[in-house]
N, C-alpha and C positions, 0 to 999 in steps of 0.2 A: 423329793427336792423341790422348793421352791423358791425364784430366784426374780428380782424386781432391778431392770435394766433401765438407766436415761439415755438416748442417744442425741448425739447432733442431730438431725433432723426435726429432734423439738419433742421426738415421743417417747412415752414412758412404756414398756412391756414388759410381761408379765409370763413366766418360762416355768412350768410343770414340767422336769423330768424324771428321771433314776441315774442311778451310777450307770457308767460304760457308755453316755450317750454320747455320741460323735458325729455334727453334722458335714462334717469336712470327708468323710467317706460316705462311698454309695449305697456299701452295703450296712453303712453302723446302723447302732439305735437313734430313734430318731424322738424328738421330743414328744412327751403327749400332747402339752397344749404349749401355742407360741401368740400371741395378741395381742396389740395394742389398745392399752386400757385409759390413756391420756395424748391426746395428739395438741398442741400450739407453738406457735413460731417460735417462742421463746423456751430457750432450751433448758432441763433444769440441771442443775450442777453440782448437787448435792441431794441427797437422801436420809434423811434421818426420822426412825419409827417409835415414833413418843408413844404409842400404848397400843393396843391389840387393833385397834377400829382408826389410829390418827397417823396421818405422815406430813409431816413438816419438809417441807422441800424449798432449796435456795436459788432462785432464779436467775438466768445470766443478764439479765436487765436489774439487777442490784432491789430485786424483789422479795421476798418470801410471803409463802403460802399456808394454809393448813387445809389439811387436805383428809376428808373421812369416805373411809372403805368399809367394804361389805363382801362377805363369803358365798356365793349363791352355788347352787348349783348351775353345772352345763344343760341338763335338760331342759331347766326349768323354763315357762314359752315365755315370749316377751309379750310385751303392752299392746296393742295395735289397737286401739282406741281412735287413738288421735291418727293413723294412718288415714287413709283416701280409700274408699270402696269404690268398686265397678257397679255401675249402675246393672248392666245386665246381668240378667239372672245365670245363664246359658255356662257365663264365666266363675259365678259362685257355686254352681253346682261342682264343675272341674276343680275347682280349688278346694270345695269339701272333700273328693275321690283323693286326689294326693294328699290332704292332709290323712286320711283314713292308711293309707295306704304306706305312706312314707312315716317312719316312727323313728322317734330318737331312741340312740342306743344307750343303753343305763352307763354311768361313768364311775369311778368308783375316786374322784376328787371334785375338790370346790374352785372356783374360780375368784380373783378379785374382781370386782365392779365399784369401779370411784363413784362416787355422787358428783354431776357438772358444774354445781354450785359450789363453789370453794368456800367455807366457812369464814376465814375471814382471812386478809392477806395488807401488808404494807411494806410502802415501794420508796424508793431513792435511797437505797443507803451505801450507793457508790459517789466517788467524789473524781473526778478523772482530771481538773483544772492540777490535781497537787502532783498527777505523774506526768506531766508535759514536760517541765525541767528537768526529772528519773531520766525520762526517755533518754537525752544527750550524755549523762554521763554515764547509764548503763551500759557493760558489753555485751547486751545481749543484739542479736541481729534485726530480732522483729523489736516490732514496738508493744511495750507493755502495755496494757489494757487493765481498768482495775475488775477485780474476781473475789467469792468470798473463799479463804485461803481456811479456816479449819470452822468448826463446827463443834461446843462446849456444852456440857449437862452439869450444872447448877444446880444446890438442892435448892426446892420447894418448885419445881418445872420452871427453872429459870432460864434460856438458853442464850448461850455468848458467840457472836458470829465477830469474826474478824479479817478486815478487806485488804485488799493489796495496797490500797491510798492512806492506809496506818489509821481506818477509822474502828472503832470495838463498841459493838449495839446490843444492849442487855435488852432480851425481850421476854415477858412471863405468859406460859402458856394455860390455859385455861381448859382444862380437860373435860368438866362438864360441860362446859357453857359451847365450847369451841368457837374460842376468840385469843387473839394475841394482844396482848398489852403491851406497850411500847413501854419502856423505863426512861432508860438516857442512851446518848452516846458521846463518846470521848474521842477525841484527835490525838493520837501516838504517830511517832518516827516514821515518816512513810521510807521506803517500801518497805512492807510487811509478806514475810515467804510462811510466818507459822505465827499461830495463836497457840499460845498451850496453860492450861490452868491445872493447878497443884490439887487437886481433891483427896491428897493423903491425909489422914486423918489420923495422926499421932502427936504424942505432948506434947514433942521438941519443937516442933513449929507454931512456937506462942505467938506468931502475926496472924494466924488464922483465926484467933479468936477478936480481933476486933475489924477482921475485912478477910479478901481473899487475896490469892495472890498467882500472879501469871507471867509466862515469861515468852518475849516476842524476839522479832530480828530478823532481817533479808538479805538482800542485797548490799553490802559496804552501809550492815546495818547490826552493830553487834549485838550480840544477846544484854538483853536487862530486863530485870525483873522489875512487876511493879505492882501494886496492892491498892484493888479496889475497896473503899468501905462497903457495910454488910447493904446500907440503902444503894448501892452502886453511882451517888451523883458525886463524891468525887477520887481522886486516885493519886499518888506520887510513886516516884522512882524511887527503889530504895537500895538498888544494886546494877550492877555494870558492868559488864567480863574484861577483857582486856585482852588483844594480842597475843597471837604468841609470839617467838622470836624469831629475824628471818631466816631462810632457807639459807645451804651450803653457798648456793650462788649469790649469798647476801643481798638477795630479794626479799622485799615485803611480800609476806605469804596474803593472798588474798581475803578479803573478810565477808563468805556467804551461810552461813548456817540456813538449813530448810527445816529441823525438825530437832525439838527437846522432847527429850522424855526425862521424868522427877522417879528418884528411888529414895529408896527408905535410909536416912541416916545409920549411920554407924553409931552404937548403944554404946560401945567399947571406947570412942575417942572421950577425949577431954574437950568439953564445950568451954569458949569462951564467948559469956552472957553480953562481952559488948560487939562481937560480929553475930551476925545472918545465919542461922544452920540448915542450908539448905541442901540437896544433891543433886543431878539431873547428868544426865548425855545426851548429846549435843554430835548431830550427824549436818556434814555440810557440802555442798553442791559440787567442791574438787575432791571427794572422798576419806574425807578424813573422821574419825572418831574421837572426839573427847567426853571424858570425864569430869565433872566441875562437882567441887564440895567449894563451898564460899567461907570454910572455918580454914582454908588454907590459904585464900587469896584471892584473887582475879584472873589469875591464868590457868587453864585447866591441870589436874593434876596428875592427866594422863593423857599422852596426844599419840595418837595409833591411826597408820596411814594405810586403810585398807588394798592400795593400789602398789605394791612395793616394788614390779620392775615400771615405776612410772616415767614417760618421756620428759624431757628437759623443758616441751616445749608444754606446758601444760592445757593449750585449747587442742592439741590433736588428742587427749584422752577424751573420751566421752560424760560428760556431766552427769551425775546424779536427780535423781527429780522426785522420786517420794520415798519414802521413808516410814517403813511400819514396825514396831515390837509388840513380840509374841513371848506372852511370859505364862506362867502357872496361875503365880497370883497377883493378879491386877487388878485395876480398879476401873469405873466403867470409861473414864478420859482416857486408859490405855497407860495409864502410869505403875509401874511396880512396886509393891508391897516391899518385897525386897531390898533390900540394899548392893551395891556393884561388885563388894566382894563375894556375896554369896549368890552371886547370879550360876543357873543349876546350867547343864550344860544341853540338856533340851531346849531354853530360852532363848530364840535367834533374836538377830535385827533382818528383816528384808528388806532391801533395796532394788530399784527399778533406773537404770540410767537411760542418756536418751537415742539408742542403739534398739535393742530389745533386749538386753539381759535382765533376769531377774534372780536377784544374789540371795544366799541365805549366810548370814553373817554371826560368825561370834561374835559378843560385842566386846570380849573379855580382853581374846588377843588380838579382835582385828583378823581373824583368817577365814578366808570362805573357805564353809563347808560343802557349798554346792549353788549347781543353779537350776533352776523350772526350766521346763518347755526348753531345751537350750537348743535343739531342731528342728521347733514348733514354733514358737513365737516368730513372725516375720514383721512385728511394727512394734513402735514404740507402745509402753505398758501406760494406759492414762487414770488408770483407776485398780488401787490397791486396798484392799480391806481382807479381814480377819473373821472367818467362826468360828467358833470355841464353843463345846458343849462339856460340861464339865460328867455330866451321869455317863456319857457313852465314853469320856477319853478320850476324844477325837479330838484334832483340830484343820481345818481347809483354809487353804489362801485362794481367794475368789480376784482374779485375774480379772480386767478390761481393758484393750487396746483400740490403736485406732485402724486395724486391721479388719474393725467390727466381730471379732471372736469373744465372745467370753468363756475364761477357764478356767477351771478348779480344779486345783492338787491337793494333794497329802501334805501338811508339813512333815511328818514323818521321814515319808520315802519317796519324797516327791514326786509320787506315780500322776500320771493326769485322769482324774477325775472324770470329769465331763468336760466336752469342747461344743460350742453352739455358737452358731452364726447367728448373731441377730440385726443384718444389712446396713448399720452404720456405725460410725465410730462412736465407741462407748466412753459416755463421761462419768458415772459413776454406775457399780453395783452392788447390790445388797441380798446376801441369804439369808431368805427368811426362816427355813425349814430343810434340815439334812436329810428328811427319815424318806425313804425310797416309798414310792406306794405300787401296795399290792394288786396288780390287775386281776380282771374275770378269771384268766387263763390260768392264774397260778393258783387261785382259790380252788379251781376244778382240779387241778394238778393235785395238790395235796392233799382232797380229799378221794383221789381215786386212790392215791398213796398211805393213809394212814391206817391204819390197822386198828383192830378192835385188840385191847388189851384183855388175855385170860386170865380167869381166877388162878387160884393155883391147884383146886380140884380139876377144874378144865387139864391146866397144865399135866399134869398126872397120866390123866384117862388119852391125852394128844401121845408122850411118849412110850405110854402101854401098850396102846394101838400101834405105832411105829415099829418098837421093838421082837415081838410078835408076830409082827408082815415083813419083818426080815431074818424072821427063825431066830427070834432071841435065844429061847430053851437050847435048842443044838449047838447054836456056837460057843454057850457059856459053858458046856458040857465040854467039849471037845478040844476050846480051849483050857481048860481045869485040867483033863489030858495030860494035853502036850507040858501044863505048870509042872505034874506033878512029874513026869519025864524028868522032865530037866531039872529040876530038884536032885534025882535022884541022882 
């Protein structure tokens, strides 16, 4: 397995390990390799793998960078041409002796090396002034700071970035030249907690022919759908949701969506040409899962409460921080190809709250199907990602938290596959490869246990020899006599 983790101390770390690695146990399996491949005062909040050798990273100062990396042998000697060499000849002789005696051990894997000079960068994507007035109205105890809330991939290598201050940026990546081309920035209603691109290529979505459709929202900022032109220069609001009715105490339900996942539209439903035809699932900060269909109006068709035993005061219950949807048939940006009614039993919604819980939920019935690391996680989960491999049919949930641990769980049986301490709060973590590394010791064991396959002639001769050594002829005669007596 190979994993990249960005930490609060400004470092980007690479970890190479196998299944069942656990650094919290003294006698546990340790990772093969854990090193800092990049260190900076500015922290990395988002990591995106553009290609096999390019990384697109979002920094906490409102800038983005394009980095190039390569795989090298761990035993490869470094270039010491620029280092200062001692003038004393005796010291040189000692160094040469040490070099001859100490030889690097062969390693069955390669490590990542990032070029020190970044290929390209763009800065100035935050606007703190838009959040000053909102901080007074917000129910958060801590001050709201501008940050990147989402990264989406569009066709033709275009990246969309959404910020807390309500800005949406469009950047094109030239993978051949390694350059970033800034296209356009638009101002939306702040604060923004999510920005989701609808990349479902269906004939029912006629609006996508003339542009791209996005959904966004946040604290007291209800879900809105916007359409951006193909050249990304203009945008317009095409739909806005409506809040649900008051609760049992006739109190207004707070508006705070944190994520949206688009689903396919049901084909059996008769479409009204005068209305938009979109379907999506919303997750709120207070623990509600809602299903919207724009053909049926602005209110949700289905409003499910994840927390049935909710206290009368909503502040007593921990709030939901992150949401992630896992489906067998999904797009690049995480949208579901299937409709809401066709969601299977092995397709889950993952939620992590402001305490330490990571839930697995059935989105159709809003039932909690289990928890991940119930007695193992001791801090808030700040990073939540999913790794899926269709060939081997397995899925891993990659979690990182403020306790400095990266945990990998099996999605189906919820077992802990790896637990590694990285030394600082985890901001984002990405699993690049899930295959185990075969060490030299395992190869030697396989060679010893491996037997040569015998041919049919050799196998017959071996059986005849064994039979004669055991006295096969005498045994067959005696067995025959006994058999005859029994028959008589």
